[in-house]
Every structure is written in structure tokens, then in C-alpha cells.
C-alpha positions in Angstrom: -91.9 98.5 -101.0 -89.8 95.9 -99.2 -86.7 96.9 -100.9 -87.3 100.5 -99.7 -88.0 99.2 -96.2 -84.8 97.1 -96.1 -82.5 100.0 -97.2 -84.3 102.5 -95.1 -83.8 100.3 -91.9 -80.1 100.0 -92.7 -79.8 103.8 -92.5 -80.5 103.4 -88.7 -76.8 103.3 -88.2 -77.0 106.7 -86.7 -77.0 108.8 -83.4 -78.2 112.2 -82.4 -76.1 112.6 -79.4 -73.8 115.6 -79.1 -70.1 114.9 -79.3 -67.2 116.7 -77.8 -65.5 119.4 -79.8 -63.0 118.6 -82.5 -63.7 114.9 -83.1 -61.8 112.9 -85.6 -63.9 111.1 -88.3 -63.5 108.0 -90.3 -65.3 107.0 -93.5 -66.6 103.4 -93.7 -67.9 101.9 -97.1 -70.1 98.8 -96.6 -71.4 96.6 -99.3 -73.2 93.2 -99.0 -76.5 91.6 -99.3 -79.9 91.7 -97.7 -81.8 88.5 -97.6 -85.7 88.7 -97.3 -87.3 85.9 -95.1 -90.7 87.6 -95.1 -93.6 85.2 -95.3 -91.7 82.3 -96.7 -89.7 84.5 -99.2 -85.9 83.9 -99.7 -84.9 86.8 -101.9 -81.3 88.3 -102.0 -80.6 91.9 -102.9 -77.3 93.8 -103.0 -77.0 97.0 -101.1 -74.3 99.6 -100.1 -74.1 102.1 -97.3 -71.4 104.6 -96.5 -70.9 106.0 -92.9 -69.0 108.5 -91.0 -67.8 107.5 -87.6 -66.9 110.2 -85.2 -64.1 109.5 -82.6 -63.0 111.8 -79.7 -59.6 110.6 -78.3 -60.0 106.8 -78.4 -63.9 106.6 -78.1 -66.6 106.4 -80.7 -69.1 109.1 -80.2 -71.4 109.1 -83.2 -72.2 107.2 -86.4 -73.7 109.0 -89.5 -75.0 107.8 -92.7 -73.5 109.6 -95.6 -74.6 107.6 -98.7 -77.0 104.8 -99.5 -78.1 102.6 -102.4 -81.5 103.9 -101.6 -81.3 107.0 -103.8 -84.8 108.2 -102.9 -83.9 108.4 -99.2 -82.1 111.2 -97.3 -80.0 110.5 -94.3 -81.9 111.1 -91.0 -80.7 111.2 -87.5 -81.9 108.3 -85.3 -81.4 108.1 -81.6 -80.2 104.8 -80.4 -80.0 105.8 -76.9 -76.8 104.9 -75.5 -74.3 104.0 -78.1 -72.8 100.6 -77.3 -69.2 100.3 -78.5 -65.9 98.9 -77.3 -62.4 98.7 -78.8 -63.5 96.3 -81.5 -67.4 96.1 -81.8 -70.2 98.5 -82.4 -73.6 97.1 -81.3 -76.9 98.8 -82.4 -80.3 98.0 -81.0 -83.7 99.5 -81.7 -87.3 98.4 -80.7 -90.8 99.7 -81.6 -89.6 102.6 -83.8 -92.3 104.2 -86.0 -92.0 106.5 -89.1 -95.1 107.0 -91.0 -96.4 103.7 -92.4 -93.2 101.8 -91.3 -93.0 100.2 -88.0 -89.7 98.7 -86.9 -90.4 96.1 -84.1 -86.7 95.1 -83.7 -83.3 95.9 -85.0 -80.1 94.4 -83.9 -76.7 94.8 -85.5 -73.0 94.2 -84.8 -70.1 95.7 -86.6 -66.6 94.3 -86.0 -63.9 96.8 -86.6 -61.0 94.3 -86.7 -62.7 92.2 -89.4 -65.0 94.7 -91.1 -67.9 92.3 -90.8 -71.4 93.8 -90.4 -74.3 91.5 -89.5 -77.9 92.4 -88.5 -81.4 91.2 -88.2 -84.5 93.2 -88.4 -88.4 92.7 -88.4 -91.3 95.0 -88.6 -94.3 95.8 -90.8 -95.6 98.4 -93.5 -99.1 99.4 -94.4 -100.1 99.3 -98.0 -102.9 101.7 -99.0 -103.1 99.9 -102.3 -104.0 96.6 -100.6 -105.4 98.2 -97.5 -103.2 95.8 -95.7 -100.3 95.6 -93.4 -97.2 93.5 -94.7 -94.7 92.0 -92.3 -90.9 91.7 -93.1 -87.9 90.0 -91.8 -84.4 90.6 -93.2 -81.0 89.3 -92.4 -78.2 91.7 -93.3 -74.6 90.7 -94.1 -71.8 93.0 -95.3 -68.1 93.9 -95.2 -67.0 97.4 -94.7 -63.7 99.0 -95.7 -62.1 101.7 -93.6 -62.6 99.8 -90.3 -59.0 98.8 -89.9 -57.9 102.5 -89.7 -60.7 103.1 -87.2 -59.7 100.0 -85.1 -56.0 101.3 -85.1 -57.1 104.7 -83.9 -59.2 103.7 -80.9 -56.6 100.8 -79.9 -53.8 103.2 -80.2 -52.2 100.7 -82.6 -50.3 103.4 -84.5 -48.4 104.3 -81.4 -47.2 100.7 -81.1 -46.2 100.2 -84.8 -42.5 99.4 -85.1 -40.1 101.9 -86.5 -39.2 100.0 -89.7 -39.1 101.2 -93.3 -41.9 99.9 -95.4 -39.6 98.4 -97.9 -37.2 96.9 -95.4 -37.2 93.0 -95.1 -36.3 91.6 -91.8 -36.8 88.3 -89.8 -40.0 89.3 -88.2 -41.5 86.1 -86.6 -41.1 82.4 -86.1 -43.0 79.2 -86.0 -42.7 75.5 -86.3 -43.0 73.0 -89.2 -42.5 69.3 -89.5 -41.2 67.2 -92.3 -43.5 64.7 -94.0 -40.8 63.6 -96.5 -37.1 63.1 -96.4 -36.8 65.4 -99.3 -37.9 68.6 -97.5 -41.7 68.5 -97.9 -43.3 70.3 -94.7 -46.4 71.0 -92.9 -47.0 74.1 -90.8 -49.9 76.6 -89.9 -51.0 79.1 -92.4 -50.6 82.0 -90.0 -46.9 81.2 -89.6 -46.2 81.9 -93.2 -48.9 84.6 -93.7 -47.5 87.9 -95.2 -43.9 86.5 -95.5 -41.7 87.6 -98.2 -39.5 84.6 -97.5 -39.9 81.7 -95.2 -36.5 80.3 -94.2 -36.3 76.8 -92.5 -33.5 76.4 -90.1 -32.0 72.9 -90.2 -28.7 71.7 -88.6 -27.6 75.4 -88.4 -28.3 76.0 -92.2 -31.1 78.2 -93.6 -33.3 76.9 -96.5 -35.6 79.2 -98.5 -39.1 77.5 -98.6 -41.6 77.5 -101.4 -45.3 77.6 -100.4 -47.2 74.8 -102.3 -50.7 75.1 -100.8 -52.5 76.8 -98.1 -55.8 76.1 -96.2 -56.9 79.5 -94.5 -60.0 78.0 -93.0 -58.2 75.3 -91.1 -55.0 77.3 -90.6 -52.7 74.8 -92.6 -49.9 75.2 -95.1 -47.6 72.8 -97.0 -44.2 74.2 -98.1 -41.2 72.6 -99.9 -37.4 73.1 -99.0 -34.3 71.6 -100.1 -33.7 70.0 -96.7 -32.3 66.3 -96.9 -33.3 64.4 -93.7 -32.9 60.9 -92.5 -36.3 61.0 -90.8 -39.8 62.4 -91.5 -43.1 62.1 -89.8 -45.9 59.7 -90.9 -49.6 60.7 -90.4 -52.1 58.6 -88.3 -55.0 57.1 -90.0 -57.1 57.9 -86.9 -57.6 61.2 -85.2 -56.6 61.5 -81.5 -58.9 59.7 -79.0 -60.2 61.1 -75.8 -57.6 60.6 -73.1 -54.9 59.4 -75.5 -51.4 60.5 -74.6 -49.8 62.8 -77.0 -46.4 64.7 -77.4 -46.2 68.3 -78.9 -42.9 69.3 -80.5 -41.9 72.7 -81.5 -40.1 76.0 -80.7 -42.2 77.8 -78.1 -41.6 81.6 -77.9 -39.1 81.3 -80.8 -35.6 82.7 -80.1 -37.0 84.5 -76.9 -36.1 81.3 -75.1 -33.7 79.4 -77.3 -33.6 78.0 -80.8 -33.6 74.4 -79.5 -36.5 72.0 -79.9 -38.9 71.6 -77.0 -41.3 68.7 -76.4 -44.2 68.5 -73.9 -46.6 65.7 -73.1 -50.3 65.6 -72.3 -53.5 64.0 -73.2 -56.3 64.6 -75.6 -59.0 66.3 -73.4 -61.9 67.0 -75.9 -62.6 66.0 -79.4 -63.7 69.5 -80.5 -62.0 72.9 -80.5 -63.1 76.4 -79.6 -66.8 76.9 -80.5 -67.4 73.3 -81.1 -65.0 73.3 -84.1 -64.8 69.5 -84.9 -61.9 70.0 -87.2 -59.8 70.5 -84.1 -59.3 68.7 -80.8 -58.1 70.0 -77.4 -55.2 69.0 -75.4 -53.6 69.8 -72.0 -50.1 69.5 -73.4 -48.3 72.9 -73.0 -48.5 75.2 -76.1 -47.0 78.7 -76.5 -46.6 81.2 -79.3 -44.0 79.6 -81.6 -45.4 76.1 -81.2 -47.8 76.9 -84.0 -47.4 74.4 -86.9 -45.7 71.8 -84.9 -46.6 68.1 -84.8 -48.8 66.5 -82.1 -47.8 62.8 -82.1 -48.9 59.6 -80.4 -46.9 56.7 -78.9 -46.3 55.3 -82.4 -44.7 58.5 -83.6 -47.7 59.3 -85.9 -48.9 62.7 -86.2 -52.5 63.0 -84.8 -52.7 66.8 -85.1 -51.2 70.1 -85.9 -50.7 72.5 -83.1 -52.6 75.6 -84.0 -53.7 77.8 -81.0 -54.4 78.4 -77.4 -56.8 80.6 -75.5 -54.7 83.5 -74.4 -56.6 84.8 -71.4 -55.7 85.6 -67.9 -56.6 82.7 -65.6 -57.2 80.1 -68.3 -54.8 77.2 -68.5 -54.6 74.0 -70.6 -56.9 75.1 -73.3 -54.7 74.3 -76.3 -55.8 73.0 -79.7 -54.6 71.1 -82.7 -56.0 70.5 -86.2 -57.0 66.9 -86.6 -54.9 64.6 -88.8 -58.0 63.6 -90.9 -58.4 67.4 -91.8 -54.7 67.4 -92.7 -55.1 64.4 -94.9 -58.1 65.9 -96.8 -56.1 69.0 -97.5 -53.1 67.1 -98.6 -55.1 64.7 -100.8 -56.8 67.6 -102.6 -53.3 68.8 -103.5 -52.0 65.5 -104.7 -49.6 65.2 -101.7 -48.9 61.7 -100.3 -47.8 60.8 -96.8 -45.5 58.1 -95.5 -47.5 55.0 -94.2 -48.2 55.2 -90.4 -46.2 53.2 -87.9 -48.0 50.3 -86.2 -45.5 49.7 -83.5 -45.0 51.7 -80.4 -41.8 53.6 -80.4 -39.2 53.8 -77.7 -38.8 57.2 -76.2 -35.3 57.4 -77.4 -36.5 56.8 -81.0 -39.3 59.4 -80.5 -36.8 61.9 -79.4 -34.6 61.3 -82.4 -37.6 61.6 -84.6 -38.6 64.9 -83.0 -35.1 66.3 -83.3 -34.6 65.4 -86.9 -37.9 66.2 -88.4 -39.2 69.2 -86.5 -38.0 72.4 -88.1 -37.7 76.1 -87.0 -39.2 78.4 -89.3 -38.3 82.2 -89.7 -40.7 84.5 -91.5 -39.0 87.4 -93.3 -41.4 90.3 -93.9 -41.3 93.9 -95.2 -41.9 96.7 -92.9 -45.2 97.5 -94.6 -46.6 94.0 -94.1 -45.6 93.8 -90.4 -47.4 97.1 -89.8 -50.4 95.8 -91.7 -50.7 92.7 -89.7 -50.3 94.6 -86.4 -52.9 97.1 -87.5 -55.3 94.4 -88.7 -55.3 92.4 -85.4 -53.3 93.1 -82.3 -54.1 89.7 -81.1 -52.4 88.0 -84.2 -51.2 84.5 -83.7 -47.8 85.4 -85.3 -45.0 85.3 -82.9 -43.3 88.5 -83.7 -39.8 88.9 -82.3 -39.6 91.2 -79.2 -37.1 93.6 -81.1 -40.1 94.4 -83.4 -42.8 94.9 -80.8 -40.5 96.9 -78.5 
């Protein structure tokens, strides 16, 4: 009975509103799990649901269920009232809905088009004639839906912004920063800097070196790569994370070749010990960061790396919200891949020596990508952290 209830309530991804003529439609196929939290239960069941989403110009007008794992059920139109949807998210909400012996007290669900993630929560009750009793249920729904990327591209007009590049053509598409952790070319950067690259080329003293990806940490946006660079200097990693109000320096190549290919360094302080959304793998700094700084070192007065520049809040009116991955997270990642660091310095470095370290051990990275992969990333997320060259985006 509860299984039927759970799948039935998933079918509420519907609307009975009348849409404009000649709408375009997109098919979504969702699979996931339904966790039963009813009366102390903790049962998990697999489910699938297929939907047809109707779009007129760049607006979602209706969503219809076309198939479901509940074979005994037929799609039925349900009225959500006003369909709440924006350029990325569809939100559904129903309260006090009754159908025969089923009573749905509350149903809330969110579907992200850019990620394909579908999450919902519902609770209600069903009357059993056999036991002459009403049973109450609570379900948490999580799933991933295919087909959402195409829908996202449509309503955000992404296809009109895709570069005119042959799918098989390989070009220098984006840039980032890396820093040497050994004098033999071992380097740290962000995962998103090397994501989707056919080749990662490190530019050092005017020469290009093809890099080999050794390990990635997608969750914390870290990567370790290997090149044939021979350097006189390399960074050491701090044994301690950056402390609140500690002075730091960020080195890198902000905005890539849009500005110049020379190294830039900015200073600031550690302003918070957690990143966006209380992410304690990161810290916040007011040192200036821009696209292209990604993967660069954040160092202290000893020249030790206390963090890896990772992101900033890109929002009008918001300043000095820049973040770095903590050195302790970098160490855990490196240790799990049997990669050792140089011992940290214990003496404060002169600014001249810091400048020499930054110049010698901070590396410009070029990401070479196929036209197909470039379009895929742009379609996947227009707000990608990748610093695509202007010739591509224009």
C-alpha cells in the first residue's frame, strides 16, 4: 500500500493549465530512490518517472507524466495552481489534496535543470479497509533526471550563445593557475581548471609543457598534475590552516590573457574560517580574486601555502567574498595519493624572496578542448568557473 502511495504521489509532477499554441516539448527520464520515514520505518525503494515538459518561447508552461514504475497507475492531470519555475528551477507545492482513500497533506519538490537533481518531501495518510485504520506516511524523494541539460539550454537561450567551433576541433579554450610543489614539475591546481581538457599545457619561461593528470578531488575542486618543468623553486605547504585575520598573498593569472600573461599578486587577510554555506573545507579572504586565479597558491609570510584559490561570489554589489581550499584538505588529498610535500618554512621571508618564489613557482595553465566539450560545458552551466577565452564566448 505504501509503495503505491509513494509512486502515486510522485505522479503529481503535472499541470492542467492551458498552454499557448505550438509549444516545444522535452522528455525527462528520472530515476532515484524513495525513503520511507513513516512511523519509525527507514525503507528505501527504487523508482522511475518519465515526464514531458512543454516550453513556449523560453518559458515552461506545463509538465506531464508519461511513464512511471507504478504500472497499475495511469497518468492523471493535477492542478498545482500557479506553476513556479525560473531559468533553472521548477518548484512544486501541493497541500490538502484528496483522492479516494489517499490524503496528501503536503508535497514539496524542487527540480534543478542545470544539475538534473530532483528532491522532494511528502506526507499524508491512507485508510485501510482491511485494518479499519488510517495509516500515515512520510517520504523523502531523491533522483537524477536525464534530458534536463537540453531543457536548460532552451529556456536560457544557451544554444544561441554556443561558439561556432567544429566538434572535433581542438583549441586553447580556457586558462587557470597552478603552483609547483616540487622542483621536478609536480603541481597543484583546481579540478575545474583541467575539467574537460584534451590537453593541459603549462607555460613556463615562454615554453609549453604538456601535463599529465595524476589525481583529482571533484568535491573539493583540487587536482594534482605532472609536467617536465625543472624549477629552482617550489612551494611548501603549511602545517596549519590560515588563521582569522592572518595576512595572506594570492598569486595567479587573473582573467588570463585578457589582461596579460604575467603573474599577479594581491594581499589581504583571512576574514572567515568557513566558505560558502558553512563549508569548513574552505576559508574566506578579502584578497582580490578573479577568474583565472583559480588553482593559484594562497601563501603566508613564511611563503607556505595555506590555501588554494578556488572561487568567488560573482554577484553585483558583492565584494571581497573570495575563497580558498584549506591546506589541511590539500594534505589529506595528497596523502591519499602518496604525494609528499616539501617541509614548511619556519622563518619569515623577505618580500623580495617571496616575489622570487611567486615568479618561479606559479604557473600559467592553458586548457585545450574539443569544440564538442566546450559546447557541453557551456550548455551544462553558463556560470561555469572556467575562464573561457573571449574569442570563444564572443
